[in-house]
N, C-alpha and C positions, 0 to 999 in steps of 0.2 A: 492543435487542440485548444478549445476555448470553452468558456462557460458564460451563461447569460447573467446579466446583473440581477441581483436579488433585491426585492423591495425592503425598505426599512419600516414600512407601515405595518405594525402588528395586527391591525384589524383585517388585513388581507390574508393573514395566515391563521386558520382555525386552530392550529396547534400551538399558537404563540403563548409563551409563559407570562406575557405582560397582562396583568389584570385590568379590567375596566375600573373607572374611578370608584373608590369606595369598596372594591372587592378585595377578598383575601387571596394572596398568591397561592397557587396550587402547591402541594408538597414537592420538596426538592426532587425526589425520584421521578415524579410524574413530569416535572419540567424538563429534566434531562432526557427522559424517554420521548417526549414530544419533540424536542430539538433533534434527537437522533433520528426520529422518523422523518423530519423535515430534511435533514442532511442526506439520508438514504434516498429519499424521493428525488432530491436534486441530482444526485449521482446517477440514478437509474432512469431518469426521464430525459436526460440530456443525451442526444444522439451521439455526439463525439466522445463523451466520456463512457458511454455504454460500449462503443466500439473498442475503446482502449481496455475496458474492464473485461469484456467477454469475447468480442469478435477477434481481436488481435491475438490473445492467448490461444484461442481455438485454432487460428491459422498456424501459430507456432507448433501446436500439438500435431497437426496434420503434416506440416513441413518436416519436423524432426522425426516423425514416424516413417516417412517415406524416403527421406534423404539421409545419406550416411554422414550426418553431422552431429556432434555432441554425444556420441556414443562412448561407452566404456567397455572394456573387455569383460566377457562373461555375463553381461546384462542384456536382457531383451530390449530391443529398440523401443518398444512401447513404454517400458519402465523409465528409461532415461528421458524419453520425450515428455511423459507426464510430470516427472520431477522438474524439468526445465519450464514446462508450461505453468505449473502452479507457482513457481518462483516468479515468472513473468507477470502472472496475475496479481500476485502480492505487491510487486513493485509498482505496477500500473495504478493500483488503488491507493495504497498506503503512501506512496511517494508522489507520483505525477498528479493524480486527480486531486489529492488533498492540497498539494502545493498550489495548483492553479485555482481551485475554488477558494482557498484561504486568502490567496493573493488578491483576488477580485473582491472578496469580503472586506479586506483592509482598505483597498482603494475606494470602495463605495461607502465607507464609514460604518459598516456593520459591526466591526470589532470595537469601535469607539462607542457605538450605541448599545451593544449588548452589555457593556460594563454597567450601564445605568438601569438595567432590568433585573427582576428577581432571579433570572437565570444566572447572571454573573459570568465572569471569565472562566472560572473553574467548571461550571456547568456547560459552557459552550465547548470547551475542550473535551469534557467527558462525553458529550453528545456526539462529537466528531469521532471519538474512539469507538463508541458503540456502533455508529453508522458504518465505520470501516469494517468492523468485525461482521456486521450483518451482510455487507456486500461480499466479504470474503466467503461467508458460508454459501451464498448464492453461487459464487464463482466455482467453489469446490464441487457443489452439486452438479452444475451444468457441465463443467469441464470433465469431472469424474465420470459423468454418464456418457459423454462422447468417447472418453478413453475406454470405458467398459465395452462399448459397441465395437471399438477397434481392437479388442482382445486383451485389454489390461485386466489382470487378476491380482489385486493387491492382497498382501498379508495383513492381518490385524495388528501384528507387532510393529510393522513398518508404519502403518497409519498412526498408531499411538505415539510412536517415537517422533513422528513429524509434527505433532501438535505443539510441543514446546518450541521446536525450531520455528514453526510458523508464527507463534506468539512473539518470540524474540525478534524475528525478522520484521514483524509488523511495527514493533516499537522502534527498531533501528531506522527503518525507512520512513516511517511516519514522522519521526523526529527530524530527519533530514528534510522532508518535505515542508514541515512547518518552519524550519530554520530558513529555507530558501524563500518561503512566502513572507516571512517576517523581516527580511533584510533587503530584498531587491524590490524595485518597482514592478508593477504588474506586467509590463511588457517584457521585462528581464526574466520574471518568473516563468512566463509562457514559453519563451525561447529556451531558457536554461533547463527547465524540467523535462521538456521533450528531448533535448539533446542528451542530457544525463541519463534519461530512461534508456535510450538506445545503447549508450555506452555500457550501462549496467547489464543489459540483456546479452550483449556480446561478451563482456568481460566476466566470465565465470558462470553465467546462467545457461545460455545456449551452447557455449563453447567451454568445456571443462578446463580447469587450470592446467592439467597435464598435457593439453594439446597446444600450449603456448611454448615458445622457446624459454629456456631457463630463466633468463633475466626478466622477460615480460611476465612469465608465470609467477615469479616472486612478487611482482607488483600486484597482479590480479589477486593473488592469495591474500593480500592485505586489504582488499576492498570488501565492502559488505556484500556485494553481489557474488564475489568469488566464494566467500564463506557460506552464504545462503545456498548457492548452487551445490557446493560440495556436500553440505549436510543433508539437503533433500535427496541428493543422489544416494547418499549412504542409507537413508531411511527407506526410500521407495525403489531403488535400483540395485541394492546390495553392493554399493560402492564402498570404497575404503573410508572408514570413520577417522576423522582427525580432530583431536582435542584442540589443536591450534585454531581450527575453524570456529569452534565454539567460543574461544577466547576472543577472536577477531570480531565476531558478530556481537558478542556481549560488550566489548569495548566501544563499538559503534553505537550500540543502544544506550549505554550509560553516558558516553561522551556527547552524543547527539541530544539526549534529554537535558543534560547540564547546559549545553550550548543554547537550547531553546529558552530555558529558564533565564539564562544570563543575557541573551542578545535579541530575543524575539521582540519586535516592535508592534504595538497594537494600532498605531496610526502611522501615516506617511510623514508626519511632522518630525 
């Protein structure tokens, strides 16, 4: 998975927050929204990233619905399939796509350049967060529609319970993606983000923790993917709820965010 280089010339971007000479910068909220729109367009118009954001999770949905993989006792196959699918979609966007895109932005000097604009570093990160949430909404709508056609009948309580899990997972995996992008060289980000994505999907998302031998299950249980998978299955497939999974995912979210603040590098220097 790769991403094209993005121009540093604000004149080529109609939504750029950089004003012309003598002009007054747009309000902060408008600058952030413009940047979020740019980030979302970049994610949704790149064929490879679109494949990872929508096509791959859709294939996971169909595969887990038809194959006896990742199921839990007493739950309908479509319920466990959609829980794993939405977790896969979250990781693909919050972790893999953002890691790769941010890594290329750092290599191309975008991160150094953005600090000199009215948008600023905080606005850049806020725009990324909003863009990620926007893509998440699209993923839920598309994948949820496919699941409904395949027989999924969600309960309103489960959907509401999944919202805070989704938000916490977005923070945890988004922080890990930024940390990866801010520490490794671009080539390393590209390779590591794809490899770790596959490991996350296998470790606790597509395959529940209970399906692993005891020793391996204990390791998977401590991963953010294991915690996210268990919590979404609890919300959407009536699986067992574990407060330990909440603690694990919260720890990854807090620890990942603190690590980004401490170790993220805005330049290759």
